[in-house]
N, C-alpha and C positions, 0 to 999 in steps of 0.2 A: 199168596201174600199172608203173613201172619196177622191174626186178629189182635188188636191192641185194646186193652181195657181202658175205657175213658173214665176219667175222674169226674164225679158229679159235684154239684155245689157251686156257689158263687165266688168263694175265696180262692180255690186252687188255681184258676187261670191267672189271677193277679200275683199269687206267690210265684208261679212259673215265670211270669213276665219280669218280676223283680230279679229272679235268678238269671234270666236271659240277658239282662242288662250287663251283668258281670261277664257272661259268655261273649257278648258283643265287644266288650273292652278287650277280652282275650283274642277275639277275631281280628283285631287291628295290629297283631304282632308283626306283620310284614312292614309296618311303617317305622319300625325300629332300625332298619338297615343303615340309615345315615348315622346313627349313633355309634355303630361299631365298625363301619366300613373303613374308616381311617386306620383303626387298629389292625384290621386284616392286611392293609397295604403295608404298614410299617413292620409289624411283627413277622408276617409270613413272607415279606419281600415281594409282594405283587406290584405290578405296574398299574397305571390308571385304566388301561384297557381291560385288564383282568378283573379289576374291581367293578368296572361297568358291566362286564359279562355276568358277574355274580348278582348285580342289581337286576339284570334281565331275568335271572333264575328266580329271584324273589317275585317279580311281576308274573312270571309264568306260573309258579306254584299257587300264588294267590288268586289267579283267575281260572284255574282248572276246576271248575265247579260242576261239570256235567255228570261225573260219577257220583258226587254227593247228591246232586239233584235227582238222579235216577233212583238211587238207593233210598231216598227219603220216603218213597212209597213202599219200600220193602222191609226196612229196618225200623225198630222203635228209636225214639230220640236218644235214649241212653247208649245204644249201640253206635249211633252216629257220633256222639260225643267221644266215645271210647276210641274210635278210629282217629278222630282229630287229636286226641290226647296222645295217642301212640306216635303219630307222625310228628307232633310237636316235640315230644321227648327224644325221639331218635334223631330227627334232623338237627335241632339245636344242640343236642348232646354231642354230635360229631363236631360241629363248629366250635363248641366250648373246649372239647379235648384238644383240638388243633390250635386254637388261639392261646389257650393256657399252656401250651407246650408240654402237655401231658402225654400226647402221642405226637411223634415227630414225622415230618416228611409225608404227610398225606397228599395224594395226587390231587391236582386241581379239579379234575373231572369228578372226583368223589365229593369234594366240597360243593361243587355245582349241584350235584344230585341231592346232597344233604339239604341245601337251601331250598330246592324245589319241594322236597318232602316236608321240610319245616313249615314253609309258608302255605303249603296246601292245607295245613290245619285250619287256616282262616276260612277256607271254603266249607269245611265240615262244620265248624262252629257256627258260621253265619247261616248256612242252610238249615241247620237244626233249629236254631232259635227263631229264624224268620218263618219257616214253613209251619212249625208247631204253633206259634202264636198267631199267625194269620188264620189258622183253622180254629183256634180258640176264641178269637175276636173277629169273626168274619164281617161284622157290621161296622168295624172301625179300621178298615184296612189302610186308609190314607194316613191318618195320624200314626198308626202303628208302624207302617213301613218307614215313614219319615223319621220316627223316633229311633228305631233300631239301626237304620242305616246311618243316621246322624251320630250315633254313639261310636261307630267305627271311625267316623271323621275326627272325633276329638280324642280317640284312644292314643294317638301319637303324642298329644300334649300330656296325657296321663303318664305315659312311659317316660317322657322327657322329665317330668317332675320327679319320678322315682329315680331316674338316671342321675340327676344332678343333686338330689337331696338325700337319698338313702344309699345309693350305690357308688357315690363319690367319683362320678364320671369314669368308672371302670368298665370297659367293654367286656372284660372277662366276667365280671360280676353280673352284668346285664344278661349275657348269654346263659349264665348259670340260672338266673331268675327265669328266663324263658324256657329253659330245660326242665326245671323243677316247679317253679312257682305257678306257671300257667296250668300245667296238668293238675296240680293240687287244687287250684281254684275251680277248674271245670269238674273235677271229681266231686267237690263239695256241692256244686250246683246240679249235678246229674239227676238226682232223685226228683227235683222239683219241676224240671222241664218235661212235661208229659202232656199227652192229649187229654183235653177236657170236653165235657158236653157244653157246647156254646148256648147262649141264650137265644130263644126263638123269637123274641120281640124286642122292642125298644126299651133299653134300660136308661132312665133319665139321669142316673148318676154316672154312667160310663163316660160321657163327654167331660164331666167335671173331673173325673179321675185322670183322664188323658191330658186335660189341661194342666193338672198338677204335675204330671210327669214331664210334660213339655217345659213347664216353667222351671222346675228343678234342674232339668238338663241344660237349659240356657244359662242358669246361674252357675252350674258346674263348668260349662265351657268358658264363661267369662272369668271364673275363678282360676282355672288352669292357665289361661293366657296371662293374666296378671301375675300369678305366682311364678310362672316360668320366666317372665321378663324381670321381675324383682330379684329372683334368685341369681340371674345372670349378671345383673347390674350391681347388686350389693352383696357383700359377704355376710351371710346370716349365721347366727350361732346355731349349734347343733340342736339345742332344745326347741328353738323356733322352727327349724326344719321339720322335726318330728311332728310338731303341732300342725303345721301346714299340710303335711301328708295325712294326718289323722282327720282333718277337716275334709279332705278329698274323699277319704273312705266313708265318712258320714254322708256325704252327698250321694255316693253310690248305693248306700243302704236306704236312702230316703224312700224309694218305692215301696218298701215294706210297710210304710205308714198306711197304705190303702187296705191290705188285708187285716192289719191291726185295728184300724177304724171299723171295718166291717164286723170284726169280732166283738169289740167293746160296745158298739152302737148298732145293734142288729136292726134291720129294717123289718117293719111289720108285714110288708108285702113280700111274699115268697118269690124267689127268682124263677125265671122261666126254665132255667136248666134244672132246678130242683123239682119243679112240677113235672118236667119232661121225664126225669129219672123215675119218678113215682109211677107215671103212667106206663112207661115202657118196661119197667122191671129189669130183667136180665136180658132183654131182647138184644140181639146183635145183628138183626136184619139190616142189610144195606139199603139205604134210601138215597135219592138224589140230594146233593148238597144244596142246590138253589131251586127254590120254587117261586116263581114270580107271582105277586099278589093279584094284580089285575092284568097281568101282561102275557099270560100264556097265549091268548088269542092274538094279542098285539104282535108278539114276537113271531108267531106262526105266520100270520099274514104278511108281516114285514119282511121276512127272510125266506120266502118260499123256495128260493133257489139254493139256499144254504143247507148244510148237513146237520143232523142231530145225533146224539149219542144213543148207544144200545139201551133199550128200556122195554119193559113189559107194558103193553097198552091193553087195557081192559075194554073189550068190546062186548057189550051186552047183546046177546042174540036171543031175543025172546025171553023165555024164563029159564033157559038152559044155563045161562051165565058162562058160556064157553070162553076160556082165556086164549088169546092168540098173542103171539110175539111178533112185533114188527121191528125190523132192524133199520135204523137210520144213523147217519153220520151226525156229529155234533154241530149245533148252531153256535154262533157267538153268544157267550153268556153261559155255555155249558162246558162240560169237561172235555178237553182236547188232549190227545196224546201228542208227543213231540212231532211225530211224522205227519199228523193231521194239521198241526200248526204251520208246518213248512209250506203248505199249499195255499195258505190264506194271504191275500194281498195286504190285509190290515196288519198282519204280523210283520211283514217286510217293510211296510211304511214306518211302523213303530221302531223296528230295528235300525233302519238307516237314519231316522231322525235322532235316535239316541246316539248312534255312532258319531254323527256330525256335531251334536251338542256336547257330549261327554268328551269326545276326542279333542275338541277345541279347549275345553277346560283343563284337561290333563296336560296339554301343551304348556299352559300357563303355570300349573302347579309344579311340573317337572323342571321348568327352566326359570323359576322365580328368582333364584339367586343370581343367575346370569343376566336376567332382565333388569334387576335392580342395579347391578354393577354397571351394566351398559348405560343406564340412565343416571349414573353418578352417585348412587347410594352405596356407601361402603359397607355399612352394617345392615344386612337384609333380614335380620331377625324380626323386625317389626312388620315387614311385608309378609313373612311366613305366618306370623300370628294373625294378621288381618285376614289373610286368605283362609286360614283354618277356621277362624271364628265365623266368618260370613258364609263359608261353605256349610258349616254346621247349621247356621241359622236358616240358610236356604233349604236344607233338607227338612228341617222341622216345619218351617212356614209352608212349604209346598204341600205337605201332608194335611195340615190343618185347613189351609185355604181351599184346596181341592175337595176335601171332604165336605166342607160347608156347602159349596156350590153344586156338588154332585147330588146332594140330598135335597137342597132347596130349589135348585133350578135344573137339575138333571144335566149339567154341563160336563162333558168328558174331561178327564184329568189332562188329556193331551193339549187342551186349550192353554193350560198354564205352562206346559213345556214349550209350546210355540211362543207364548208371550215372553218367556225368559230368554229364548234364543234371539228374539227381536231386540231385547235389551243387550244381549251379548254382541249384536252387530254394532250398536252404539259404543259398547265397551271397547271393542277392538279398534274402532276408529279413534276413540279417546287415547288408547295406547299409542296408536300410530302418530297422532299429532304431537305427542311428547311435550305437552304444556307443563310448566313447572307445577309440581306437587299433585297433578291430576293422577299420577301413577297410583297413589294410595286409594283414590276413589275408584279407579279402574280395577284395581286388584280386588277391592271389596265386591264390586259388581260381578266380576268374573267368578268369585267364590259362590255368590248367591245363585248365579245362572247355572253353574255346574251342579249345585245341590238340587235344583228343580228338575234336572234331567232324570233323577231317580224316581220320579212319578211313574216311569215306565213299569216299575215293579208292581204297583197296585193295579195299573191298567192291564197288565198281563193276566192277573188273577181274575179280573172282572170279565175280560173278553174270552178267556180260554179256560176258566175254571180253576179250582183249587186242588183237584185230585192229582194232577200232574204238574202242579205249580213249581215244585222244586226243580225239575229239569227244565221247564219252560223258561223260568226267569234266569237260570244259569246260561241258557242259550243267548238271551239278551245281553248278559254280562260279558260274553265273548267279544262284544264290540269294544270293551275297554282296552285290552292290549292291542287290538287292531287299530283303533283310533290313535292310541299313543304312538304306535310305530309309524303311522302315516303322517301325523301332524307334528309330532315331537322329534322323532329320530330322523325321518326323511326330509320333511319340509323345513322345520326350524333349524335343525342341525346343519343341513346343507347350506342354507342361506347364511347362517352365523359363520360357518367356516369360510365361506367365500368372502364375506365382509372382513373377517379377521385377516385373510390372506391379502386383501387390498391394503390393509393397514400395516402389513408386515409384522404382525404380532399375533401370538396364539390366543390372546385374550382380546375380544372385540369391544371397543368403546364407542358409545354414541347411539342415538336412536335408530340409525340405519341398520344396526345389527338385527333388529326384529321388525322394522317398519313394514317390509314387504310381506313378512309372515302374518302380521296383524291384519293387513289389508286382505290377504287371501282368506284368512279365517273369518273376517267380516262377511265375505261372500259365502263361505261355507255355512255360517249360521243363518244367512239369508235363505239359502236353499233348505236348511233344516226347518226354518219357520214355514216355508211353503209346504213341505211334506206334512208337518203337523196340522196345518190348516186343512189339507185334503183329508187326512186321517180323521180329524175331528168331525168334519162334515159327514164322512162315511159312517162313523159309529154313533153319532148323536141319536138316531132313532133307536139304536140298541140300548143306550142308557135311558132313554125315555120309557122303553118297555120294562127294563130291569128295575128301574127306580120309580115306577108308576105310583107307588104308595109312599114314596119318601125313602124307602130302603128295601133291601132284600128281605123276603120272608124265608126263614130257615127252618128246616127240619133237623132232627138229630143227625149228626155225621156218623157214618159207620166207622167201626174200628179200622176198617181197611183204609179209610181216608187218612 
């Protein structure tokens, strides 16, 4: 594994995080499919079934993250981004050439492969920014993971603003932007996303900075929703459209205020990472990522039956100081390889709980237009905006809330996953009752509940370490397409078609179109709640050991990390 040079100092991690925010917006490019799918159907003469298959290609490419996760421990961030840039350019380039009629009669299978390659760039972009920043900010994993994942949630609204205000609703122009604009954006960010030496102690300003980022992200989400609705309802002059887009860009640049502030108003107290760099000089010796403060003995006695990672244990034998090496498998809280994760019951409890919660949420998001129409709402734009905003809010709130309680009460993050699934039980019952106007409340609650399920990402890093985090969390994300297939395509689609067949109409009208689906999903989320309760009870002692002093104590990460 190549040795990566870690950047020292307190500002580079924040500059890298500001650049990663742009990369996360780029990582949401798969959400643009609805914006150009109608053009594929009309220009290329596809039927609805073919368009649906291309949509599956987008989902498939966007969730093929095992390779990016595996290579995140082998390649530097710039190389990971370069692979994503190449796949984005090649995949969307083929679609642009076909839709723009520059190249004629491309076979359908080639367009399918092109879309898989194009949307697979999302996995490369997301894995790069998430893994690098989780290692740069290991003591703020909750709010960091919530922030970065939430940005993908609102990226669709950002693309919608560009599509309607700058690209004049042209699918060909959008595909050209995806082919050229995203690669240029990521190339500009490439230098700044790099491994840095993390702080080894509590930085009192770090929570304040993350609060600023969370606040500006919420304002951005609200701004994008309002701007999208206004632009669709009213005809705006060109100058005003450009101003609105410029404001969106300013919002995305706002994270740079943190390193600028650190430059203009230097702290008198030197950062831990600066001191660490001076103490270690040019040393590249690998050391364990996590060292529990008062918890080595706690974790050892607590998990005698568990495994621990390879390490050199110093055994003083008299005055000879002989070094012996004792091989152990990893305990929870240390670095696990993906094969070692597969034999842990905690991993599968987390995986299935995530599958049930996220799969239920994906069913709502994928069928929101049909749900609204079945309930008598002709224009479902407002439902889409409500779901997107509250899903974004759930992603952010889950990170901040869980981070507070994991440090103050040592409560596992899975507690909040279970609480949100319990709320989703009530949400699906509310959907099934079909009381007037409650669909808006239920849609908001479903968005929040789906956002909370992404706490599994930070949980994976805490239970199974950061060294192989890239591949481990991508294994968790495989539950996304599986849940979508089970609950959206098989369950909801089958019941919807049966109800439509009873009505003698291809479009189903009325609450019965989804009532049975919602009742089944209420039971599914009830089972998910039970799994998270079991998991929380199992891992609570681990969190008590790891957070015995309020947070992890960290040594310098090796370049190999």
